[in-house]
N, CA, C and O of each residue as an XYZ file, in Angstrom:
920
protein
N      -1.279    -28.654     58.513
C      -0.401    -27.625     59.085
C       0.420    -28.230     60.230
O      -0.135    -28.869     61.124
N       1.711    -28.033     60.200
C       2.587    -28.557     61.248
C       3.100    -27.400     62.098
O       3.674    -26.442     61.579
N       2.889    -27.498     63.402
C       3.442    -26.518     64.338
C       4.837    -27.006     64.737
O       4.972    -27.873     65.600
N       5.861    -26.451     64.109
C       7.217    -26.968     64.270
C       7.775    -26.721     65.664
O       8.732    -27.386     66.060
N       7.213    -25.797     66.413
C       7.711    -25.524     67.755
C       7.541    -26.685     68.710
O       8.254    -26.770     69.711
N       6.603    -27.589     68.420
C       6.368    -28.733     69.300
C       7.131    -29.981     68.878
O       7.068    -31.006     69.556
N       7.849    -29.900     67.764
C       8.525    -31.076     67.210
C       9.923    -31.203     67.807
O      10.677    -30.231     67.853
N      10.257    -32.392     68.257
C      11.565    -32.628     68.861
C      12.461    -33.534     68.027
O      13.680    -33.533     68.199
N      11.865    -34.304     67.130
C      12.667    -35.236     66.323
C      12.005    -35.456     64.972
O      10.793    -35.311     64.820
N      12.833    -35.811     63.997
C      12.369    -36.205     62.678
C      12.791    -37.649     62.424
O      13.948    -38.009     62.642
N      11.860    -38.466     61.969
C      12.195    -39.812     61.510
C      12.159    -39.798     59.984
O      11.236    -39.251     59.380
N      13.165    -40.402     59.373
C      13.318    -40.364     57.919
C      13.286    -41.758     57.323
O      13.876    -42.697     57.858
N      12.589    -41.873     56.208
C      12.908    -42.934     55.276
C      14.246    -42.569     54.637
O      14.598    -41.391     54.572
N      14.986    -43.557     54.169
C      16.297    -43.256     53.570
C      16.283    -43.370     52.054
O      16.488    -42.376     51.358
N      16.044    -44.576     51.530
C      16.203    -44.826     50.098
C      14.969    -44.344     49.339
O      13.870    -44.870     49.512
N      15.171    -43.348     48.509
C      14.086    -42.670     47.832
C      13.860    -41.277     48.384
O      13.373    -40.391     47.682
N      14.220    -41.088     49.654
C      14.022    -39.801     50.333
C      15.341    -39.047     50.465
O      15.447    -37.892     50.053
N      16.343    -39.704     51.040
C      17.668    -39.115     51.191
C      18.602    -39.555     50.072
O      19.496    -38.813     49.667
N      18.389    -40.746     49.589
C      19.259    -41.366     48.582
C      18.457    -41.616     47.308
O      17.314    -42.069     47.361
N      19.064    -41.320     46.173
C      18.409    -41.486     44.876
C      18.448    -42.957     44.475
O      19.269    -43.382     43.662
N      17.533    -43.717     45.071
C      17.561    -45.154     44.833
C      17.073    -45.509     43.433
O      17.434    -46.568     42.919
N      16.267    -44.662     42.801
C      15.816    -44.979     41.451
C      16.992    -44.999     40.474
O      17.084    -45.895     39.635
N      17.880    -44.027     40.578
C      19.091    -44.041     39.759
C      19.911    -45.287     40.055
O      20.415    -45.935     39.138
N      20.047    -45.625     41.343
C      20.824    -46.802     41.732
C      20.209    -48.099     41.268
O      20.913    -48.984     40.783
N      18.894    -48.224     41.411
C      18.218    -49.459     41.007
C      18.360    -49.693     39.510
O      18.704    -50.793     39.078
N      18.098    -48.663     38.722
C      18.200    -48.819     37.262
C      19.632    -49.156     36.869
O      19.861    -50.047     36.050
N      20.591    -48.451     37.448
C      21.996    -48.728     37.144
C      22.344    -50.181     37.424
O      22.986    -50.841     36.607
N      21.916    -50.683     38.588
C      22.345    -52.024     38.991
C      21.550    -53.127     38.309
O      22.081    -54.215     38.090
N      20.296    -52.876     37.969
C      19.572    -53.861     37.166
C      20.216    -53.982     35.787
O      20.317    -55.080     35.241
N      20.644    -52.873     35.235
C      21.316    -52.928     33.927
C      22.669    -53.625     34.024
O      23.108    -54.273     33.074
N      23.322    -53.493     35.164
C      24.590    -54.205     35.367
C      24.361    -55.694     35.555
O      25.135    -56.516     35.065
N      23.298    -56.038     36.265
C      23.096    -57.424     36.678
C      22.329    -58.279     35.702
O      22.368    -59.506     35.800
N      21.616    -57.655     34.741
C      20.765    -58.404     33.827
C      21.111    -58.094     32.379
O      21.531    -56.987     32.042
N      20.926    -59.100     31.533
C      21.136    -58.930     30.084
C      19.821    -59.256     29.384
O      19.589    -60.408     29.017
N      18.955    -58.255     29.193
C      17.655    -58.509     28.562
C      17.777    -58.628     27.049
O      18.743    -58.143     26.459
N      16.789    -59.279     26.418
C      16.841    -59.456     24.960
C      16.397    -58.228     24.180
O      16.443    -58.219     22.950
N      15.968    -57.195     24.890
C      15.509    -55.966     24.248
C      15.880    -54.784     25.130
O      16.276    -54.956     26.282
N      15.749    -53.590     24.582
C      15.995    -52.379     25.358
C      14.876    -52.198     26.384
O      13.697    -52.259     26.036
N      15.244    -51.977     27.639
C      14.269    -51.756     28.708
C      14.448    -50.336     29.222
O      15.532    -49.967     29.673
N      13.388    -49.542     29.153
C      13.460    -48.162     29.613
C      13.500    -48.099     31.133
O      13.053    -49.022     31.813
N      14.037    -47.006     31.659
C      14.196    -46.848     33.105
C      12.878    -47.013     33.844
O      12.836    -47.687     34.873
N      11.800    -46.414     33.345
C      10.521    -46.492     34.055
C       9.982    -47.914     34.097
O       9.306    -48.287     35.056
N      10.267    -48.710     33.082
C       9.836    -50.111     33.124
C      10.631    -50.887     34.163
O      10.056    -51.666     34.923
N      11.944    -50.684     34.207
C      12.741    -51.319     35.268
C      12.151    -50.984     36.636
O      11.966    -51.868     37.472
N      11.860    -49.713     36.859
C      11.370    -49.269     38.170
C      10.004    -49.858     38.483
O       9.765    -50.295     39.609
N       9.117    -49.878     37.519
C       7.782    -50.445     37.753
C       7.869    -51.917     38.127
O       7.221    -52.362     39.075
N       8.660    -52.662     37.392
C       8.793    -54.093     37.678
C       9.451    -54.323     39.031
O       9.060    -55.221     39.776
N      10.454    -53.504     39.343
C      11.100    -53.627     40.649
C      10.115    -53.334     41.772
O      10.060    -54.075     42.753
N       9.331    -52.259     41.640
C       8.374    -51.879     42.684
C       7.381    -53.002     42.949
O       7.068    -53.306     44.100
N       6.887    -53.616     41.876
C       5.939    -54.719     42.033
C       6.578    -55.894     42.751
O       5.992    -56.466     43.670
N       7.784    -56.252     42.324
C       8.457    -57.423     42.906
C       8.805    -57.191     44.366
O       8.557    -58.059     45.203
N       9.375    -56.038     44.687
C       9.782    -55.784     46.062
C       8.599    -55.806     47.013
O       8.667    -56.425     48.076
N       7.510    -55.135     46.640
C       6.340    -55.097     47.508
C       5.772    -56.489     47.749
O       5.374    -56.814     48.868
N       5.732    -57.308     46.709
C       5.227    -58.679     46.859
C       6.100    -59.488     47.809
O       5.587    -60.209     48.665
N       7.394    -59.373     47.664
C       8.320    -60.148     48.503
C       8.238    -59.701     49.957
O       8.182    -60.529     50.866
N       8.230    -58.399     50.170
C       8.224    -57.880     51.545
C       6.903    -58.129     52.262
O       6.857    -58.100     53.492
N       5.834    -58.371     51.519
C       4.545    -58.644     52.158
C       4.440    -60.080     52.656
O       3.488    -60.420     53.359
N       5.397    -60.919     52.305
C       5.417    -62.299     52.762
C       6.192    -62.441     54.063
O       6.382    -61.459     54.781
N       6.635    -63.632     54.369
C       7.432    -63.854     55.565
C       8.729    -63.070     55.506
O       9.259    -62.828     54.422
N       9.252    -62.666     56.673
C      10.425    -61.794     56.690
C      11.648    -62.489     56.091
O      11.954    -63.640     56.403
N      12.332    -61.750     55.223
C      13.616    -62.151     54.674
C      14.536    -60.949     54.753
O      14.080    -59.812     54.628
N      15.818    -61.181     54.959
C      16.750    -60.056     55.011
C      16.734    -59.329     53.673
O      16.465    -59.916     52.625
N      17.032    -58.030     53.740
C      16.876    -57.201     52.551
C      17.836    -57.611     51.442
O      17.516    -57.476     50.261
N      18.990    -58.103     51.810
C      19.920    -58.600     50.789
C      19.235    -59.679     49.944
O      19.394    -59.713     48.724
N      18.476    -60.555     50.597
C      17.759    -61.608     49.876
C      16.561    -61.055     49.110
O      16.231    -61.544     48.029
N      15.911    -60.032     49.673
C      14.816    -59.375     48.955
C      15.327    -58.796     47.637
O      14.683    -58.947     46.598
N      16.474    -58.138     47.680
C      17.053    -57.543     46.473
C      17.377    -58.603     45.429
O      17.093    -58.421     44.245
N      17.972    -59.711     45.867
C      18.296    -60.788     44.919
C      17.031    -61.350     44.271
O      16.976    -61.550     43.057
N      16.014    -61.602     45.106
C      14.775    -62.177     44.588
C      14.046    -61.193     43.683
O      13.480    -61.589     42.665
N      14.056    -59.905     44.051
C      13.412    -58.901     43.202
C      14.077    -58.860     41.838
O      13.392    -58.783     40.817
N      15.405    -58.910     41.807
C      16.112    -58.918     40.531
C      15.742    -60.151     39.718
O      15.546    -60.061     38.506
N      15.646    -61.291     40.370
C      15.301    -62.525     39.661
C      13.898    -62.428     39.056
O      13.668    -62.894     37.941
N      12.959    -61.820     39.798
C      11.591    -61.687     39.280
C      11.536    -60.701     38.120
O      10.825    -60.920     37.140
N      12.288    -59.619     38.240
C      12.355    -58.661     37.134
C      12.946    -59.348     35.905
O      12.448    -59.175     34.792
N      13.999    -60.118     36.106
C      14.626    -60.832     34.989
C      13.618    -61.743     34.281
O      13.580    -61.804     33.052
N      12.809    -62.443     35.064
C      11.821    -63.344     34.477
C      10.786    -62.571     33.662
O      10.336    -63.041     32.617
N      10.410    -61.385     34.144
C       9.385    -60.585     33.453
C       9.886    -60.077     32.090
O       9.104    -59.971     31.145
N      11.161    -59.770     31.989
C      11.676    -59.215     30.726
C      12.464    -60.244     29.919
O      12.997    -59.930     28.855
N      12.533    -61.479     30.434
C      13.266    -62.533     29.723
C      14.760    -62.309     29.709
O      15.433    -62.647     28.735
N      15.290    -61.734     30.794
C      16.710    -61.385     30.833
C      17.549    -62.515     31.428
O      17.089    -63.271     32.285
N      18.762    -62.607     30.961
C      19.750    -63.507     31.564
C      20.380    -62.790     32.763
O      20.724    -61.612     32.670
N      20.533    -63.501     33.889
C      21.154    -62.919     35.077
C      22.669    -62.994     34.931
O      23.240    -64.081     34.833
N      23.304    -61.845     34.916
C      24.759    -61.756     34.793
C      25.408    -61.713     36.162
O      26.455    -62.324     36.379
N      24.787    -60.988     37.092
C      25.323    -60.832     38.450
C      24.155    -60.782     39.418
O      23.472    -59.762     39.512
N      23.913    -61.879     40.146
C      22.756    -61.943     41.044
C      22.898    -61.015     42.245
O      21.910    -60.744     42.927
N      24.101    -60.526     42.518
C      24.325    -59.632     43.645
C      24.497    -58.176     43.228
O      25.007    -57.364     44.001
N      24.074    -57.841     42.014
C      24.269    -56.475     41.532
C      23.580    -55.451     42.426
O      24.158    -54.400     42.705
N      22.356    -55.731     42.883
C      21.632    -54.783     43.730
C      22.222    -54.699     45.138
O      22.545    -53.594     45.573
N      22.381    -55.804     45.880
C      22.947    -55.667     47.228
C      24.366    -55.120     47.230
O      24.733    -54.376     48.139
N      25.168    -55.470     46.236
C      26.537    -54.946     46.190
C      26.577    -53.487     45.753
O      27.508    -52.759     46.096
N      25.571    -53.060     45.001
C      25.551    -51.688     44.524
C      24.906    -50.695     45.469
O      25.148    -49.492     45.369
N      24.080    -51.193     46.394
C      23.278    -50.301     47.245
C      24.116    -49.251     47.963
O      23.707    -48.093     48.049
N      25.260    -49.626     48.470
C      26.084    -48.692     49.231
C      26.602    -47.523     48.432
O      27.032    -46.524     49.010
N      26.571    -47.622     47.096
C      27.034    -46.524     46.248
C      25.884    -45.800     45.551
O      26.114    -44.964     44.678
N      24.639    -46.121     45.936
C      23.527    -45.335     45.418
C      23.708    -43.897     45.904
O      23.984    -43.691     47.086
N      23.563    -42.902     45.037
C      23.964    -41.537     45.405
C      22.938    -40.801     46.263
O      21.741    -40.898     45.995
N      23.370    -40.077     47.276
C      22.462    -39.164     47.968
C      21.964    -38.102     46.979
O      22.681    -37.734     46.049
N      20.751    -37.619     47.181
C      20.281    -36.488     46.392
C      21.181    -35.290     46.669
O      21.727    -35.176     47.766
N      21.346    -34.392     45.696
C      22.283    -33.276     45.876
C      22.003    -32.391     47.083
O      22.922    -31.782     47.629
N      20.746    -32.315     47.503
C      20.395    -31.435     48.627
C      20.450    -32.121     49.983
O      20.319    -31.457     51.011
N      20.641    -33.433     50.006
C      20.447    -34.196     51.236
C      21.391    -33.791     52.360
O      20.941    -33.485     53.464
N      22.680    -33.785     52.097
C      23.646    -33.586     53.179
C      23.479    -32.225     53.833
O      23.427    -32.128     55.059
N      23.396    -31.174     53.029
C      23.257    -29.822     53.588
C      21.938    -29.671     54.326
O      21.883    -29.023     55.372
N      20.873    -30.263     53.793
C      19.569    -30.147     54.444
C      19.552    -30.876     55.784
O      18.982    -30.371     56.752
N      20.167    -32.054     55.855
C      20.233    -32.770     57.124
C      21.019    -31.974     58.166
O      20.665    -31.952     59.345
N      22.073    -31.333     57.719
C      22.848    -30.499     58.646
C      21.994    -29.358     59.190
O      22.052    -29.048     60.379
N      21.208    -28.740     58.327
C      20.327    -27.652     58.768
C      19.266    -28.159     59.733
O      19.025    -27.546     60.773
N      18.637    -29.270     59.394
C      17.581    -29.815     60.240
C      18.123    -30.344     61.565
O      17.452    -30.279     62.595
N      19.347    -30.868     61.523
C      19.954    -31.412     62.729
C      20.282    -30.376     63.773
O      20.526    -30.724     64.929
N      20.294    -29.112     63.400
C      20.530    -28.041     64.375
C      19.323    -27.837     65.288
O      19.436    -27.261     66.369
N      18.176    -28.316     64.838
C      16.940    -28.081     65.586
C      16.308    -29.359     66.126
O      15.657    -29.341     67.170
N      16.501    -30.471     65.413
C      15.808    -31.699     65.771
C      16.778    -32.871     65.944
O      17.879    -32.866     65.395
N      16.353    -33.869     66.713
C      17.022    -35.164     66.688
C      16.627    -35.863     65.390
O      15.496    -35.728     64.923
N      17.566    -36.611     64.812
C      17.354    -37.235     63.513
C      17.439    -38.754     63.645
O      18.355    -39.284     64.274
N      16.475    -39.441     63.046
C      16.417    -40.901     63.147
C      16.080    -41.498     61.793
O      15.187    -41.014     61.097
N      16.789    -42.542     61.424
C      16.514    -43.296     60.196
C      15.575    -44.457     60.502
O      15.753    -45.159     61.498
N      14.569    -44.658     59.640
C      13.752    -45.886     59.677
C      13.753    -46.434     58.251
O      13.093    -45.878     57.373
N      14.482    -47.508     58.020
C      14.724    -47.927     56.637
C      14.496    -49.416     56.416
O      14.893    -50.253     57.226
N      13.845    -49.724     55.292
C      13.640    -51.102     54.856
C      14.931    -51.665     54.274
O      15.045    -51.860     53.064
N      15.891    -51.922     55.141
C      17.209    -52.376     54.701
C      17.839    -53.163     55.835
O      17.340    -53.134     56.960
N      18.925    -53.865     55.556
C      19.703    -54.516     56.612
C      20.684    -53.500     57.198
O      21.174    -52.622     56.488
N      20.962    -53.622     58.474
C      21.852    -52.648     59.127
C      23.239    -52.642     58.497
O      23.854    -51.584     58.366
N      23.741    -53.816     58.103
C      25.082    -53.840     57.523
C      25.101    -53.219     56.127
O      26.112    -52.638     55.732
N      24.006    -53.328     55.372
C      23.932    -52.667     54.076
C      23.852    -51.153     54.235
O      24.413    -50.412     53.428
N      23.157    -50.693     55.273
C      23.030    -49.252     55.497
C      24.357    -48.610     55.884
O      24.531    -47.405     55.703
N      25.279    -49.378     56.404
C      26.533    -48.805     56.915
C      27.274    -48.009     55.849
O      27.802    -46.937     56.144
N      27.325    -48.509     54.616
C      28.030    -47.782     53.558
C      27.313    -46.482     53.226
O      27.958    -45.464     52.977
N      25.991    -46.508     53.221
C      25.220    -45.285     52.989
C      25.466    -44.282     54.106
O      25.608    -43.085     53.856
N      25.516    -44.768     55.320
C      25.753    -43.892     56.471
C      27.092    -43.177     56.342
O      27.204    -41.989     56.646
N      28.106    -43.910     55.887
C      29.413    -43.281     55.682
C      29.343    -42.227     54.583
O      29.947    -41.162     54.705
N      28.613    -42.517     53.519
C      28.499    -41.573     52.410
C      27.757    -40.308     52.827
O      28.101    -39.210     52.389
N      26.749    -40.458     53.665
C      25.994    -39.296     54.133
C      26.819    -38.450     55.087
O      26.696    -37.225     55.107
N      27.663    -39.107     55.882
C      28.517    -38.376     56.810
C      27.762    -37.659     57.898
O      28.245    -36.661     58.433
N      26.572    -38.155     58.240
C      25.716    -37.530     59.253
C      25.607    -38.465     60.442
O      25.446    -39.675     60.284
N      25.698    -37.893     61.631
C      25.498    -38.701     62.832
C      24.018    -38.698     63.191
O      23.494    -37.692     63.668
N      23.348    -39.820     62.962
C      21.939    -39.945     63.311
C      21.817    -40.356     64.775
O      22.617    -41.143     65.282
N      20.814    -39.816     65.435
C      20.612    -40.155     66.845
C      20.190    -41.608     67.010
O      20.557    -42.257     67.989
N      19.422    -42.117     66.057
C      19.022    -43.525     66.060
C      18.913    -44.006     64.621
O      18.601    -43.232     63.716
N      19.175    -45.294     64.422
C      18.997    -45.935     63.116
C      18.213    -47.222     63.346
O      18.681    -48.123     64.042
N      17.036    -47.307     62.766
C      16.197    -48.500     62.884
C      16.069    -49.117     61.508
O      15.600    -48.464     60.576
N      16.480    -50.364     61.368
C      16.419    -51.043     60.086
C      15.515    -52.267     60.172
O      15.217    -52.767     61.257
N      15.086    -52.733     59.004
C      14.096    -53.806     58.948
C      14.566    -55.078     59.634
O      13.782    -55.757     60.298
N      15.856    -55.404     59.473
C      16.335    -56.645     60.075
C      16.323    -56.600     61.597
O      16.304    -57.647     62.243
N      16.333    -55.398     62.180
C      16.309    -55.276     63.638
C      14.934    -55.574     64.220
O      14.829    -56.038     65.355
N      13.876    -55.310     63.449
C      12.509    -55.554     63.942
C      11.805    -56.656     63.157
O      10.665    -57.013     63.453
N      12.499    -57.192     62.151
C      11.985    -58.280     61.319
C      10.642    -57.925     60.686
O       9.688    -58.701     60.729
N      10.599    -56.736     60.102
C       9.398    -56.272     59.407
C       9.797    -55.192     58.418
O      10.848    -54.565     58.548
N       8.941    -54.988     57.427
C       9.158    -53.961     56.413
C       7.987    -52.981     56.405
O       6.826    -53.385     56.475
N       8.304    -51.695     56.319
C       7.240    -50.732     56.082
C       6.505    -51.103     54.789
O       7.139    -51.512     53.817
N       5.155    -50.961     54.770
C       4.318    -50.170     55.658
C       3.928    -50.787     56.993
O       3.088    -50.220     57.692
N       4.498    -51.918     57.373
C       4.327    -52.370     58.751
C       4.861    -51.270     59.673
O       5.958    -50.765     59.432
N       4.125    -50.884     60.719
C       4.550    -49.772     61.574
C       5.642    -50.109     62.574
O       6.024    -49.254     63.373
N       6.159    -51.343     62.553
C       7.111    -51.766     63.584
C       8.359    -50.890     63.626
O       8.875    -50.615     64.710
N       8.855    -50.447     62.477
C      10.083    -49.647     62.467
C       9.870    -48.303     63.143
O      10.711    -47.865     63.928
N       8.758    -47.646     62.849
C       8.511    -46.333     63.444
C       8.163    -46.471     64.925
O       8.544    -45.618     65.727
N       7.452    -47.521     65.293
C       7.206    -47.761     66.723
C       8.526    -47.927     67.481
O       8.696    -47.392     68.577
N       9.455    -48.675     66.882
C      10.755    -48.877     67.515
C      11.521    -47.561     67.601
O      12.211    -47.305     68.588
N      11.402    -46.734     66.580
C      12.068    -45.432     66.601
C      11.546    -44.575     67.748
O      12.333    -43.957     68.465
N      10.235    -44.532     67.926
C       9.654    -43.761     69.027
C      10.153    -44.275     70.368
O      10.460    -43.493     71.268
N      10.232    -45.585     70.495
C      10.704    -46.176     71.742
C      12.148    -45.785     72.027
O      12.476    -45.391     73.146
N      13.010    -45.890     71.023
C      14.421    -45.557     71.231
C      14.620    -44.065     71.508
O      15.470    -43.678     72.310
N      13.830    -43.245     70.838
C      13.939    -41.802     71.059
C      13.326    -41.379     72.391
O      13.631    -40.303     72.905
N      12.463    -42.223     72.947
C      11.780    -41.882     74.187
C      10.781    -40.758     74.001
O      10.585    -39.934     74.894
N      10.145    -40.726     72.824
C       9.224    -39.653     72.484
C       7.880    -40.222     72.075
O       7.773    -41.388     71.695
N       6.852    -39.384     72.157
C       5.531    -39.765     71.707
C       5.257    -39.278     70.303
O       6.025    -38.475     69.773
N       4.172    -39.745     69.677
C       3.852    -39.349     68.304
C       3.721    -37.839     68.116
O       4.048    -37.323     67.047
N       3.252    -37.130     69.131
C       3.086    -35.675     68.995
C       4.420    -34.939     68.922
O       4.468    -33.783     68.504
N       5.508    -35.606     69.330
C       6.828    -34.973     69.354
C       7.609    -35.169     68.058
O       8.675    -34.578     67.884
N       7.090    -35.993     67.149
C       7.885    -36.476     66.016
C       7.145    -36.243     64.708
O       5.927    -36.401     64.632
N       7.890    -35.868     63.688
C       7.371    -35.777     62.320
C       8.131    -36.786     61.464
O       9.357    -36.877     61.528
N       7.386    -37.537     60.666
C       7.998    -38.533     59.771
C       8.154    -37.929     58.386
O       7.232    -37.292     57.876
N       9.317    -38.126     57.775
C       9.664    -37.510     56.496
C       9.994    -38.618     55.497
O      10.885    -39.430     55.745
N       9.278    -38.657     54.366
C       9.472    -39.774     53.443
C       8.984    -39.434     52.044
O       8.166    -38.535     51.845
N       9.508    -40.175     51.087
C       9.103    -40.038     49.685
C       7.952    -40.964     49.330
O       7.170    -40.652     48.432
N       7.832    -42.087     50.008
C       6.882    -43.115     49.590
C       5.544    -42.978     50.300
O       5.457    -43.154     51.515
N       4.506    -42.664     49.543
C       3.166    -42.672     50.099
C       2.782    -44.086     50.523
O       2.143    -44.281     51.557
N       3.174    -45.065     49.723
C       2.814    -46.465     49.993
C       3.460    -46.990     51.270
O       2.782    -47.574     52.116
N       4.770    -46.784     51.414
C       5.481    -47.356     52.549
C       5.328    -46.557     53.840
O       5.331    -47.137     54.926
N       5.195    -45.231     53.739
C       5.459    -44.389     54.904
C       4.350    -43.447     55.361
O       4.028    -43.411     56.548
N       3.768    -42.695     54.453
C       2.961    -41.553     54.879
C       1.714    -41.974     55.651
O       1.513    -41.547     56.788
N       0.889    -42.799     55.045
C      -0.311    -43.251     55.741
C       0.012    -44.042     56.993
O      -0.675    -43.922     58.007
N       1.062    -44.853     56.920
C       1.473    -45.660     58.083
C       1.830    -44.776     59.257
O       1.370    -45.015     60.374
N       2.649    -43.750     59.023
C       3.072    -42.855     60.103
C       1.880    -42.114     60.703
O       1.776    -41.978     61.922
N       0.994    -41.642     59.854
C      -0.184    -40.936     60.347
C      -1.078    -41.869     61.160
O      -1.723    -41.440     62.117
N      -1.115    -43.135     60.781
C      -1.888    -44.103     61.547
C      -1.372    -44.281     62.970
O      -2.121    -44.672     63.865
N      -0.085    -43.991     63.175
C       0.502    -44.050     64.514
C       0.364    -42.728     65.258
O       0.771    -42.626     66.416
N      -0.204    -41.717     64.609
C      -0.391    -40.425     65.247
C       0.685    -39.404     64.961
O       0.659    -38.309     65.524
N       1.642    -39.737     64.088
C       2.678    -38.779     63.708
C       2.162    -37.886     62.587
O       1.305    -38.290     61.801
N       2.689    -36.679     62.524
C       2.496    -35.871     61.332
C       3.520    -36.327     60.298
O       4.600    -36.808     60.642
N       3.162    -36.165     59.024
C       3.993    -36.741     57.964
C       4.247    -35.728     56.857
O       3.334    -35.041     56.398
N       5.525    -35.648     56.434
C       5.939    -34.799     55.328
C       6.266    -35.682     54.133
O       7.086    -36.597     54.224
N       5.617    -35.396     53.018
C       5.896    -36.114     51.776
C       6.931    -35.331     50.983
O       6.675    -34.204     50.560
N       8.102    -35.930     50.782
C       9.127    -35.346     49.924
C       8.890    -35.909     48.525
O       9.303    -37.026     48.214
N       8.230    -35.131     47.701
C       7.801    -35.598     46.378
C       8.963    -35.479     45.403
O       9.021    -34.549     44.600
N       9.878    -36.421     45.482
C      11.091    -36.372     44.665
C      10.804    -36.505     43.166
O      11.625    -36.092     42.347
N       9.656    -37.072     42.798
C       9.324    -37.253     41.379
C       8.508    -36.088     40.825
O       8.090    -36.120     39.668
N       8.283    -35.075     41.632
C       7.567    -33.902     41.142
C       6.170    -34.198     40.631
O       5.727    -33.613     39.643
N       5.475    -35.110     41.306
C       4.111    -35.441     40.930
C       3.986    -36.474     39.826
O       2.872    -36.883     39.498
N       5.100    -36.909     39.241
C       5.037    -37.921     38.183
C       4.698    -39.273     38.783
O       5.307    -39.662     39.780
N       3.743    -40.008     38.211
C       3.427    -41.349     38.720
C       4.546    -42.325     38.398
O       5.464    -42.014     37.638
N       4.456    -43.513     38.989
C       5.435    -44.554     38.707
C       6.592    -44.525     39.676
O       6.460    -44.081     40.817
N       7.733    -45.005     39.205
C       8.910    -45.052     40.059
C       9.059    -46.384     40.745
O       8.430    -47.371     40.363
N       9.905    -46.406     41.774
C      10.277    -47.661     42.427
C       9.400    -48.000     43.627
O       9.723    -48.919     44.378
N       8.297    -47.276     43.823
C       7.360    -47.617     44.900
C       5.956    -47.699     44.334
O       5.623    -47.018     43.364
N       5.149    -48.528     44.943
C       3.764    -48.658     44.509
C       3.011    -47.348     44.741
O       3.293    -46.615     45.688
N       2.066    -47.075     43.876
C       1.225    -45.903     44.066
C       0.148    -46.172     45.107
O      -0.197    -47.324     45.371
N      -0.381    -45.102     45.696
C      -1.479    -45.208     46.644
C      -2.257    -43.902     46.585
O      -1.666    -42.825     46.504
N      -3.579    -43.995     46.626
C      -4.411    -42.805     46.460
C      -4.876    -42.201     47.782
O      -5.225    -41.022     47.830
N      -4.886    -42.996     48.857
C      -5.552    -42.562     50.081
C      -4.690    -41.655     50.964
O      -5.234    -40.884     51.754
N      -3.385    -41.729     50.853
C      -2.525    -40.980     51.772
C      -2.651    -39.475     51.542
O      -2.671    -39.011     50.402
N      -2.735    -38.718     52.639
C      -2.844    -37.257     52.565
C      -1.831    -36.653     53.525
O      -2.143    -36.463     54.700
N      -0.627    -36.348     53.055
C       0.422    -35.851     53.955
C       0.053    -34.512     54.577
O      -0.742    -33.750     54.026
N       0.641    -34.244     55.727
C       0.427    -32.960     56.397
C       1.158    -31.834     55.686
O       0.759    -30.673     55.777
N       2.229    -32.176     54.977
C       2.995    -31.199     54.216
C       3.619    -31.906     53.027
O       4.112    -33.028     53.146
N       3.594    -31.247     51.891
C       4.241    -31.779     50.677
C       5.336    -30.808     50.253
O       5.085    -29.613     50.096
N       6.544    -31.319     50.068
C       7.665    -30.511     49.585
C       8.324    -31.237     48.428
O       8.153    -32.445     48.263
N       9.075    -30.500     47.630
C       9.726    -31.105     46.487
C      11.125    -31.598     46.756
O      11.703    -32.319     45.942
N      11.682    -31.210     47.907
C      13.052    -31.600     48.240
C      13.256    -31.465     49.734
O      12.449    -30.855     50.435
N      14.349    -32.043     50.211
C      14.691    -31.893     51.627
C      15.132    -30.462     51.919
O      14.905    -29.950     53.015
N      15.756    -29.826     50.950
C      16.149    -28.424     51.114
C      14.926    -27.546     51.337
O      14.954    -26.635     52.164
N      13.857    -27.817     50.601
C      12.629    -27.043     50.786
C      12.073    -27.247     52.191
O      11.604    -26.295     52.814
N      12.120    -28.472     52.691
C      11.662    -28.723     54.054
C      12.485    -27.929     55.062
O      11.928    -27.319     55.975
N      13.808    -27.933     54.903
C      14.667    -27.184     55.826
C      14.313    -25.708     55.809
O      14.322    -25.061     56.857
N      14.005    -25.166     54.648
C      13.624    -23.755     54.548
C      12.295    -23.490     55.235
O      12.147    -22.486     55.931
N      11.328    -24.381     55.048
C      10.037    -24.235     55.730
C      10.222    -24.211     57.238
O       9.623    -23.386     57.929
N      11.047    -25.110     57.747
C      11.296    -25.177     59.198
C      11.979    -23.906     59.681
O      11.587    -23.341     60.703
N      12.977    -23.459     58.969
C      13.717    -22.254     59.394
C      12.829    -21.019     59.383
O      12.978    -20.148     60.240
N      11.925    -20.929     58.447
C      11.025    -19.789     58.381
C       9.980    -19.805     59.488
O       9.373    -18.778     59.792
N       9.773    -20.972     60.088
C       8.785    -21.095     61.168
C       9.327    -20.645     62.513
O       8.570    -20.449     63.463
N      10.662    -20.481     62.590
C      11.299    -20.150     63.871
C      10.933    -18.741     64.331
O      11.382    -18.301     65.389
């Protein structure tokens, strides 16, 4: 149960939560690779999730390089020829926001300060920021702290920049693996935006242990929950 009256800011994951990165990833892998057989969307996503998590768990590399390497590993798994090694980093800026994202952020922004914490490079996020058209109070990206979630460095930096404590902030994210348990470990309450409607798989690793404080199916649903609490 979240007592919204005590909350002063929301920290958000971006890709997967605000932006439909699964549609973008599948689109750009299909643009960048020429496999010898038909590859279904869920297979692309599973292979991408495995590759990205493995790469990010090693020494820090900028996200542009993570995307290139993830594509190369996916290509090796399916025996695909690489047509465009930059398909993912060049495509990221045009990955589409979910249909409810912009209006929901506007609603939530009337009550809370809004902060992005994203496993991305700041220059790559710039195109997404323009597409969202939302003024975030703070934007914390992986290249700024040289770490990737589920490392807590991004959310710690967000708290520092906001000048707030864990009790003042709720973290909002789609990924149980990257975000929910990590945020709760720092003392934040966490909202799981279950964009896949309970379906397993997708572009993030699964995890069984995370238990969000609130589960919603969309950002619009979260905005409605908050408004009804007023």
